C-alpha positions as a Markdown table, in Angstrom:
| # | Residue | x | y | z |
|---|---|---|---|---|
| 1 | Met | 12.0 | -31.1 | 26.9 |
| 2 | His | 10.6 | -27.3 | 26.3 |
| 3 | Thr | 7.6 | -26.6 | 24.9 |
| 4 | Phe | 7.2 | -23.2 | 22.9 |
| 5 | Glu | 4.3 | -20.8 | 22.8 |
| 6 | Thr | 3.7 | -20.4 | 18.9 |
| 7 | Lys | 0.7 | -18.5 | 18.7 |
| 8 | Asn | 2.1 | -15.1 | 19.4 |
| 9 | Leu | 4.8 | -15.4 | 16.6 |
| 10 | Glu | 4.5 | -13.2 | 13.7 |
| 11 | Lys | 6.1 | -14.4 | 10.3 |
| 12 | Pro | 7.1 | -11.2 | 8.3 |
| 13 | Leu | 5.6 | -11.1 | 4.6 |
| 14 | Ser | 7.4 | -11.8 | 1.6 |
| 15 | Glu | 7.2 | -9.3 | -1.1 |
| 16 | Glu | 5.1 | -11.8 | -3.3 |
| 17 | Glu | 2.8 | -12.5 | -0.4 |
| 18 | Leu | 2.3 | -8.7 | 0.4 |
| 19 | Lys | 1.7 | -7.9 | -3.4 |
| 20 | Cys | -0.9 | -10.7 | -3.5 |
| 21 | Leu | -2.4 | -9.5 | -0.7 |
| 22 | Leu | -2.6 | -6.0 | -2.0 |
| 23 | Lys | -4.4 | -7.0 | -5.2 |
| 24 | Lys | -7.2 | -8.6 | -3.3 |
| 25 | Tyr | -8.1 | -4.9 | -2.4 |
| 26 | Asp | -8.8 | -4.2 | -6.1 |
| 27 | Lys | -12.6 | -3.6 | -5.6 |
| 28 | Thr | -13.1 | -2.9 | -9.5 |
| 29 | Gly | -11.4 | -5.9 | -10.7 |
| 30 | Asp | -9.7 | -4.1 | -13.4 |
| 31 | Gly | -6.0 | -5.0 | -12.2 |
| 32 | Lys | -5.5 | -1.3 | -10.8 |
| 33 | Leu | -5.2 | -0.1 | -7.1 |
| 34 | Asn | -6.3 | 3.4 | -6.4 |
| 35 | Arg | -5.3 | 5.3 | -3.4 |
| 36 | Gln | -8.7 | 4.8 | -1.5 |
| 37 | Glu | -8.0 | 0.7 | -2.1 |
| 38 | Leu | -4.7 | 1.0 | -0.7 |
| 39 | Lys | -5.6 | 3.1 | 2.1 |
| 40 | Val | -8.2 | 0.1 | 3.3 |
| 41 | Ala | -5.7 | -2.1 | 2.5 |
| 42 | Phe | -2.9 | -0.8 | 4.7 |
| 43 | Lys | -5.7 | -0.4 | 7.4 |
| 44 | Asp | -6.8 | -3.9 | 7.1 |
| 45 | Leu | -2.9 | -4.9 | 7.7 |
| 46 | Gly | -2.4 | -2.8 | 10.6 |
| 47 | Ile | -0.4 | -0.1 | 9.6 |
| 48 | Trp | -0.7 | 3.4 | 11.5 |
| 49 | Phe | -1.5 | 6.5 | 9.5 |
| 50 | Cys | -3.0 | 4.4 | 6.6 |
| 51 | Gly | -4.1 | 7.6 | 4.7 |
| 52 | Leu | -0.5 | 9.2 | 4.6 |
| 53 | Arg | 1.0 | 6.0 | 4.0 |
| 54 | Ala | -1.1 | 5.4 | 1.2 |
| 55 | Tyr | -0.2 | 8.9 | -0.2 |
| 56 | Gln | 3.4 | 8.3 | 0.3 |
| 57 | Ala | 3.4 | 4.9 | -1.5 |
| 58 | Met | 1.1 | 6.4 | -4.4 |
| 59 | His | 3.6 | 9.5 | -4.7 |
| 60 | His | 6.7 | 7.2 | -4.6 |
| 61 | Ala | 5.2 | 4.5 | -7.1 |
| 62 | Asp | 2.9 | 5.8 | -9.5 |
| 63 | Lys | 5.4 | 6.9 | -12.3 |
| 64 | Asn | 2.8 | 8.1 | -14.6 |
| 65 | Lys | 1.2 | 10.1 | -12.1 |
| 66 | Asp | -2.3 | 8.8 | -13.2 |
| 67 | Gly | -3.5 | 8.1 | -9.5 |
| 68 | Leu | -3.6 | 4.3 | -10.3 |
| 69 | Ile | -1.0 | 1.3 | -9.3 |
| 70 | Val | -0.7 | -1.0 | -12.2 |
| 71 | Asn | 1.8 | -3.9 | -13.6 |
| 72 | Asp | 5.3 | -2.8 | -12.8 |
| 73 | Glu | 4.3 | 0.2 | -10.5 |
| 74 | Met | 2.9 | -2.7 | -8.1 |
| 75 | Asp | 6.5 | -4.0 | -8.1 |
| 76 | Val | 7.9 | -0.3 | -6.7 |
| 77 | Leu | 5.0 | -0.1 | -4.5 |
| 78 | Val | 5.5 | -3.1 | -3.0 |
| 79 | Glu | 9.3 | -2.8 | -2.3 |
| 80 | Phe | 8.7 | 0.7 | -1.0 |
| 81 | Ala | 6.0 | -0.5 | 1.4 |
| 82 | Met | 8.1 | -3.6 | 2.9 |
| 83 | Lys | 10.1 | -1.2 | 5.1 |
| 84 | Trp | 7.1 | -0.9 | 6.9 |
| 85 | Gly | 7.4 | -4.5 | 8.4 |
| 86 | Phe | 4.3 | -6.4 | 7.2 |
| 87 | Thr | 3.7 | -9.6 | 9.2 |
| 88 | Leu | 1.5 | -12.7 | 9.3 |
| 89 | Ser | 0.2 | -13.5 | 12.8 |
């Protein structure tokens, strides 16, 4: 009988899981994410170059260029960020 080591396995985050995690970084509770909140979220999620990634994500997802990610922009942000391979360990 084989035993498997499971503590080092990483599970990829789904888009919905990533969206829920990112929403927790809305420090003001206004339902919007600014670039600083996004940077902290990416850092906490283990993404390298989190400042650059936050800039890239904002540039891609912030369609009205108001410096905030809201509503449908969150879907665009998550779709864009999924390529970075977020995982739960």
